[in-house]
C-alpha positions as a printed Julia matrix, in Angstrom:
360×3 Matrix{Float64}:
  -1.98   12.62   25.79
   1.04   10.83   24.32
   4.51   10.76   25.86
   6.8    10.5    22.83
   9.45    8.57   24.78
   6.83    5.95   25.65
   5.71    5.85   22.0
   9.33    5.24   20.98
   9.66    2.43   23.53
   6.4     0.89   22.29
   7.7     1.0    18.7
  10.93   -0.74   19.76
   8.94   -3.38   21.68
   6.69   -3.92   18.63
   9.68   -4.46   16.34
  11.22   -6.95   18.78
   7.85   -8.72   19.01
   7.69   -9.44   15.28
  11.39  -10.33   15.26
  10.57  -13.07   17.78
   7.13  -14.08   16.5
   8.15  -14.52   12.85
  10.62  -17.44   13.25
   8.14  -19.08   15.61
   5.39  -18.78   13.02
   7.69  -20.22   10.32
   7.78  -23.45   12.32
   4.0   -23.36   12.76
   3.46  -22.72    9.03
   5.55  -25.73    8.05
   3.86  -27.91   10.67
   0.38  -27.04    9.36
   1.41  -27.03    5.68
   0.79  -23.3     5.25
   3.14  -23.13    2.28
   3.49  -21.27   -1.01
   4.29  -23.74   -3.78
   6.18  -22.46   -6.89
   4.19  -22.17  -10.1
   4.55  -20.56  -13.5
   3.44  -17.09  -12.38
   5.67  -17.11   -9.26
   9.22  -15.8    -9.2
  10.47  -18.04   -6.36
  11.55  -21.63   -7.09
  11.15  -23.39   -3.74
   8.36  -24.1    -1.27
   8.09  -21.28    1.29
   6.13  -20.7     4.51
   3.46  -18.06    3.92
   0.8   -16.16    5.91
   3.63  -14.34    7.74
   1.62  -11.13    7.88
  -0.27  -12.58   10.85
   2.74  -11.72   13.06
   2.48   -8.04   12.03
  -1.24   -8.08   12.82
  -0.68   -9.61   16.29
   2.22   -7.32   17.26
   0.48   -4.17   16.05
  -2.83   -4.73   17.79
  -1.23   -5.97   21.02
   0.77   -2.73   21.24
  -2.2    -0.57   20.23
  -4.66   -2.17   22.67
  -2.38   -2.83   25.65
   0.55   -0.4    25.55
  -0.93    2.79   24.1
  -3.9     4.92   25.18
  -5.58    4.69   21.77
  -9.29    5.54   22.16
 -11.47    2.43   21.9
 -13.7     4.35   19.51
 -10.77    4.3    17.06
  -9.06    0.98   17.67
 -12.11   -1.33   18.0
 -13.62   -0.58   14.53
 -10.13   -0.83   13.05
  -9.58   -4.2    14.74
 -12.97   -5.47   13.55
 -12.27   -4.57    9.92
  -8.67   -5.79   10.04
  -9.8    -9.11   11.54
 -12.12   -9.71    8.58
  -9.28   -8.84    6.2
  -6.82  -11.17    7.96
  -9.32  -14.05    8.05
  -9.99  -13.53    4.33
  -6.25  -13.57    3.64
  -5.66  -16.66    5.78
  -8.35  -18.62    3.93
  -6.94  -17.42    0.61
  -3.39  -18.43    1.56
  -4.57  -21.89    2.54
  -7.26  -22.63   -0.05
  -6.94  -19.87   -2.73
 -10.23  -18.02   -2.86
 -11.89  -16.88   -6.07
 -11.33  -13.15   -6.78
 -15.01  -12.31   -6.2
 -15.06  -14.02   -2.78
 -11.89  -12.19   -1.78
 -13.4    -8.89   -2.97
 -16.49   -9.5    -0.83
 -14.21   -9.99    2.19
 -12.43   -6.68    1.52
 -15.71   -4.81    0.99
 -17.09   -6.27    4.23
 -14.01   -5.1     6.14
 -14.24   -1.62    4.61
 -17.95   -1.48    5.44
 -17.25   -2.39    9.07
 -14.73    0.44    9.45
 -17.13    2.87    7.8
 -20.13    1.75    9.86
 -18.44    1.38   13.25
 -15.66    3.93   13.02
 -15.21    7.52   12.05
 -13.67    6.81    8.67
 -15.37    8.68    5.86
 -14.71   11.61    3.61
 -17.52   14.11    4.2
 -16.35   17.25    2.39
 -13.51   18.38    0.13
 -12.35   21.96   -0.32
 -11.34   22.81   -3.9
  -9.46   26.08   -4.55
 -11.64   28.77   -6.17
 -14.65   26.41   -6.23
 -15.43   26.14   -2.52
 -16.39   23.14   -0.41
 -17.84   20.02   -2.03
 -20.03   17.8     0.16
 -20.02   14.08   -0.67
 -23.4    13.53    0.98
 -24.81   10.11    0.09
 -21.59    9.32   -1.8
 -19.6     9.11    1.45
 -20.03    5.36    1.87
 -19.32    4.2    -1.72
 -16.33    6.54   -2.01
 -14.88    5.39    1.33
 -15.31    1.7     0.49
 -13.94    2.16   -3.05
 -10.89    4.0    -1.66
 -10.09    1.27    0.88
 -10.74   -1.58   -1.56
  -8.58    0.09   -4.23
  -5.55    0.63   -1.98
  -5.91   -2.83   -0.43
  -5.76   -4.44   -3.86
  -2.92   -2.17   -4.96
  -0.62   -3.43   -2.18
  -1.76   -7.01   -2.78
  -0.91   -6.79   -6.5
   2.6    -5.43   -5.88
   3.44   -8.33   -3.54
   5.38  -10.32   -6.14
   9.01  -10.23   -4.94
  10.77  -10.84   -1.64
  10.3    -7.84    0.64
   8.57   -5.72   -2.0
   5.14   -5.14   -0.42
   6.55   -4.93    3.13
   9.25   -2.43    2.11
   6.92   -0.23    0.06
   4.38   -0.29    2.91
   7.03    0.84    5.41
   8.1     3.73    3.18
   4.49    4.78    2.51
   3.32    4.49    6.14
   6.36    6.32    7.49
   5.74    9.16    5.03
   2.05    9.29    5.92
   2.88    9.31    9.63
   5.39   12.15    9.28
   3.06   14.25    7.09
   0.1    13.62    9.4
   2.08   14.41   12.54
   3.95   17.5    11.35
   2.03   19.01    8.44
  -1.69   18.18    8.41
  -4.01   20.03   10.76
  -5.38   17.05   12.65
  -6.4    17.46   16.29
  -6.09   13.75   17.12
  -2.56   12.38   16.7
  -3.61    8.77   17.37
  -3.6     7.97   13.65
   0.03    9.05   13.25
   1.04    7.16   16.4
  -0.64    3.98   15.15
   1.04    4.48   11.78
   4.48    4.57   13.43
   3.65    1.45   15.47
   2.6    -0.4    12.3
   5.89    0.62   10.64
   7.7    -0.81   13.68
   5.74   -4.08   13.38
   6.66   -4.41    9.67
  10.3    -3.58   10.45
  10.55   -6.66   12.68
   9.16   -8.89    9.92
  11.1    -7.35    7.02
  14.53   -9.02    7.67
  12.89  -12.43    7.2
  10.99  -11.26    4.12
  13.73   -9.4     2.2
  15.5   -11.3    -0.56
  16.37  -14.11   -0.05
  13.16  -14.46    1.99
  12.55  -17.25    4.49
   8.82  -16.45    4.81
   6.21  -14.61    2.74
   3.62  -12.05    3.83
   0.98  -14.03    2.01
  -2.36  -12.51    1.13
  -2.88  -12.35    4.91
  -0.16   -9.73    5.21
  -0.52   -7.95    1.87
  -4.27   -7.44    2.29
  -3.8    -6.35    5.9
  -1.15   -3.76    5.03
  -3.14   -2.42    2.08
  -6.26   -2.2     4.22
  -4.44   -0.34    7.01
  -2.9     2.1     4.53
  -6.32    2.73    3.01
  -7.92    3.38    6.41
  -5.06    5.49    7.8
  -5.01    7.64    4.66
  -8.69    8.5     5.23
  -8.67    8.93    9.03
  -8.3    12.58    9.85
  -9.43   13.58    6.36
 -13.17   13.94    7.02
 -12.94   17.51    5.79
 -10.13   17.3     3.27
  -8.52   19.66    0.82
  -7.79   18.56   -2.72
  -4.06   18.4    -1.93
  -4.47   16.31    1.23
  -6.49   13.82   -0.83
  -3.82   13.69   -3.55
  -1.01   13.0    -1.05
  -1.8     9.3    -0.36
  -2.02    8.63   -4.1
   1.41   10.19   -4.66
   2.92    8.41   -1.65
   1.62    5.09   -3.03
   2.82    5.95   -6.53
   4.26    2.51   -7.31
   1.31    0.29   -6.27
  -1.25    2.78   -7.64
   0.58    2.98  -10.98
   0.96   -0.79  -11.15
  -2.74   -1.38  -10.43
  -4.02    1.35  -12.77
  -1.91    0.29  -15.74
  -2.6    -3.41  -15.1
  -6.28   -2.6   -15.56
  -5.55   -0.59  -18.72
  -3.27   -3.34  -20.08
  -5.85   -6.08  -19.52
  -8.62   -3.93  -21.0
  -6.57   -3.27  -24.15
  -5.73   -6.98  -24.38
  -9.44   -7.79  -23.93
  -8.78   -9.74  -20.75
 -10.67   -9.81  -17.48
  -9.39   -7.24  -14.96
  -8.85  -10.07  -12.46
  -6.68  -12.08  -14.91
  -3.22  -12.71  -13.45
  -0.16  -12.05  -15.61
   3.59  -11.51  -15.43
   3.64   -7.91  -16.64
   3.65   -6.0   -13.37
   6.33   -3.38  -12.65
   8.64   -5.88  -10.95
   8.27   -8.37  -13.8
   9.08   -5.7   -16.39
  12.18   -4.49  -14.52
  13.47   -8.06  -14.23
  12.86   -8.57  -17.95
  15.18   -5.59  -18.56
  18.02   -7.47  -16.86
  17.77   -6.47  -13.2
  18.25   -9.19  -10.62
  15.61  -10.03   -8.01
  17.33   -7.91   -5.34
  18.2    -5.06   -7.73
  14.54   -4.86   -8.8
  13.31   -4.63   -5.21
  15.9    -1.97   -4.33
  15.11    0.01   -7.49
  11.4     0.04   -6.6
  12.27    1.09   -3.03
  14.18    4.05   -4.5
  11.28    5.06   -6.75
   8.9     4.76   -3.78
  11.21    7.02   -1.75
  11.17    9.57   -4.6
   7.36    9.57   -4.56
   7.49   10.13   -0.79
   9.83   13.11   -1.18
   7.5    14.57   -3.83
   4.57   14.12   -1.42
   6.54   16.06    1.21
   7.1    18.9    -1.28
   3.33   19.42   -1.62
   3.29   20.66    1.97
   5.64   23.53    1.06
   4.16   24.39   -2.34
   1.76   27.11   -3.38
  -1.35   26.17   -5.36
   0.41   26.86   -8.67
   3.44   24.92   -7.45
   1.26   21.96   -6.51
  -0.43   21.97   -9.93
   2.95   22.06  -11.72
   4.27   19.33   -9.42
   1.26   17.15  -10.24
   1.76   17.66  -14.0
   5.45   16.72  -13.75
   4.59   13.64  -11.67
   2.04   12.49  -14.25
   4.51   13.0   -17.12
   7.23   11.21  -15.16
   4.94    8.26  -14.43
   3.91    7.99  -18.09
   7.57    8.02  -19.23
   8.49    5.38  -16.63
   5.55    3.19  -17.69
   6.48    3.45  -21.39
  10.22    2.88  -20.83
   9.63   -0.4   -18.99
   6.78   -1.41  -21.32
   4.17   -1.78  -18.56
   1.18   -1.56  -20.92
   2.98   -3.29  -23.8
   6.2    -2.86  -25.73
   4.25   -1.59  -28.73
   2.27    0.95  -26.71
   4.58    3.92  -26.12
   2.79    7.02  -27.5
   4.69    9.67  -25.51
   8.11    8.19  -26.31
   7.12    7.95  -29.97
   6.13   11.61  -30.04
   9.36   12.63  -28.31
  11.4    10.63  -30.85
   9.47   12.21  -33.75
  10.07   15.65  -32.25
  13.77   14.88  -31.9
  14.0    13.79  -35.54
  12.34   17.03  -36.66
  14.82   19.09  -34.64
  17.76   17.17  -36.12
  16.26   17.23  -39.6
């Protein structure tokens, strides 16, 4: 169905499209005062054009609708949901929506994809336990999954090129795993994933530090939404490992979101309360520059992607051990950078106590 040379040409065209559209939109953003103004919680110190993610949205869907034979049954529900997400992000970038209103927009978009498309987890096969059917839990689980990953990418969008770079790494890994390793009859999802990577690649040079335009909530919500949907498409009848893979691939945003919730709960704050204690803030507080922080997080994201690849070659026991090591590694990383709080480092404390006993 797909000629890979044509797919490659479409990807190149898509990258060139965003390379051209982005500087054009920068002019439009300034003309219509679509700007991100510096404030206490922001890292940047000058007024910047925002809402740049709209160029990724346009380039991706033009290529998917016009240049590729993507089945309408797949692309139309995706476009409907993504449109709601982008409109929500555009309004938020311009007028700053309340968290609840923004959440309603994301839930609506997820509901559209679930209702109109074929995006739902129906069963999951667990080793030694058999097949678990989600039954009436299909819809809430699907919506929760998409909402969670959408917010995870949105939360990590705090430095120049951070969300766009992490999204490229994650989507490329998902595309490769889906195309070469997962048993999925329809390769459209992987093809669309590669096209979306190409669209981000054209925007990224303008977004990397020092950025000349921001993704905005328009772009961050769109990328998170697409990652959430793509990670579920083709997984109607999943195995436990295939469900774990997207979480590992998105190790940085998932970790940042999870521990932000834990941190705010321990500090008796609302989960939606904004702060300057995300992963990128903590790394910068340790002395890394803006660019060094972004590159360091890229490297950690790449490590998570390599680990996700290893699952495809591991036995069940190997996968269990790999998961345990990943969880320990994440906990050590979180405690070293003080993500939950500089006084909350239980594992490091135990390791130090153990070391003293050995030396004593």
